[in-house]
C-alpha positions in Angstrom: -76.2 99.2 81.5 -73.6 101.4 83.9 -75.0 104.0 86.4 -71.7 106.1 85.8 -72.1 109.8 86.2 -69.2 111.3 84.7 -68.5 115.3 86.0 -66.9 118.3 84.1 -65.4 121.5 84.7 -64.1 124.7 82.8 -64.2 128.3 82.9 -65.0 131.2 81.1 -64.5 134.9 81.1 -66.1 137.9 79.7 -62.8 139.2 77.6 -64.8 142.8 76.8 -67.7 143.9 78.6 -71.0 144.2 76.9 -70.6 141.0 75.3 -72.3 138.3 75.7 -70.6 135.5 75.8 -71.4 131.4 75.0 -70.7 129.3 78.4 -69.4 126.8 74.9 -68.6 127.2 71.7 -70.7 123.9 70.7 -73.1 122.1 72.3 -72.7 120.5 75.6 -75.1 118.7 76.7 -75.7 118.2 80.6 -78.3 116.6 83.1 -77.5 119.8 85.3 -75.0 122.6 86.0 -73.6 125.0 88.1 -72.4 128.4 87.0 -70.4 130.1 89.8 -68.6 133.9 89.6 -65.5 133.7 90.4 -64.6 135.7 94.2 -62.2 137.8 93.1 -64.3 139.1 90.1 -64.8 142.6 90.5 -68.5 142.8 89.5 -71.8 140.6 88.7 -72.2 137.9 86.3 -75.2 138.4 84.0 -76.5 135.2 83.0 -79.0 135.4 80.2 -80.4 132.2 77.8 -80.1 133.6 75.0 -77.1 136.0 72.6 -79.4 138.8 71.8 -82.9 140.5 72.3 -84.9 140.8 76.0 -82.9 141.8 79.0 -83.8 138.7 80.9 -81.4 137.0 82.9 -80.4 136.0 86.7 -76.9 137.9 88.1 -75.0 136.3 90.3 -72.6 138.1 92.4 -68.5 137.3 93.1 -68.5 133.6 94.2 -72.2 133.3 94.2 -73.4 130.5 91.6 -77.0 129.6 89.7 -77.9 125.6 89.4 -79.8 124.4 85.8 -81.6 121.2 85.3 -83.8 120.2 83.3 -87.8 120.5 84.2 -88.1 116.6 83.6 -86.2 114.1 84.8 -84.7 113.5 80.7 -84.9 116.8 79.9 -80.9 117.8 78.7 -79.7 121.5 78.7 -77.4 123.0 76.2 -74.9 124.4 78.0 -73.8 126.5 75.0 -77.2 128.0 74.9 -76.3 130.1 78.2 -74.7 133.4 77.9 -72.8 135.1 80.4 -71.6 139.2 80.4 -70.0 141.3 83.2 -69.1 145.5 83.1 -66.1 144.5 83.6 -63.5 142.8 81.7 -61.9 139.6 82.7 -64.2 138.3 85.1 -65.0 134.6 85.0 -67.2 131.8 85.9 -66.5 128.1 86.7 -69.1 126.1 85.3 -69.4 122.4 86.7 -71.9 120.2 85.1 -72.9 116.5 85.1 -73.7 114.2 81.4 
């Protein structure tokens, strides 16, 4: 069995303010992920764990990052279940993850 970890990087933007966007359109499983707000963003990026309902979320300022990982070593995170939003159109994040 190979002990190779694959790393990936992608970008995601919010084309219209106040419209939560999933990080990925389809299931994207990860062992761990880092979501970093672009340092050139105008405002903070809000990160949520669901598309609608509730107001729970994390706020990351331009240049800051948030890390996601499973509660247990065998837990995988579905990055399609993480949503971002902002009040400024076209602000974006970079996602780096390993599977």
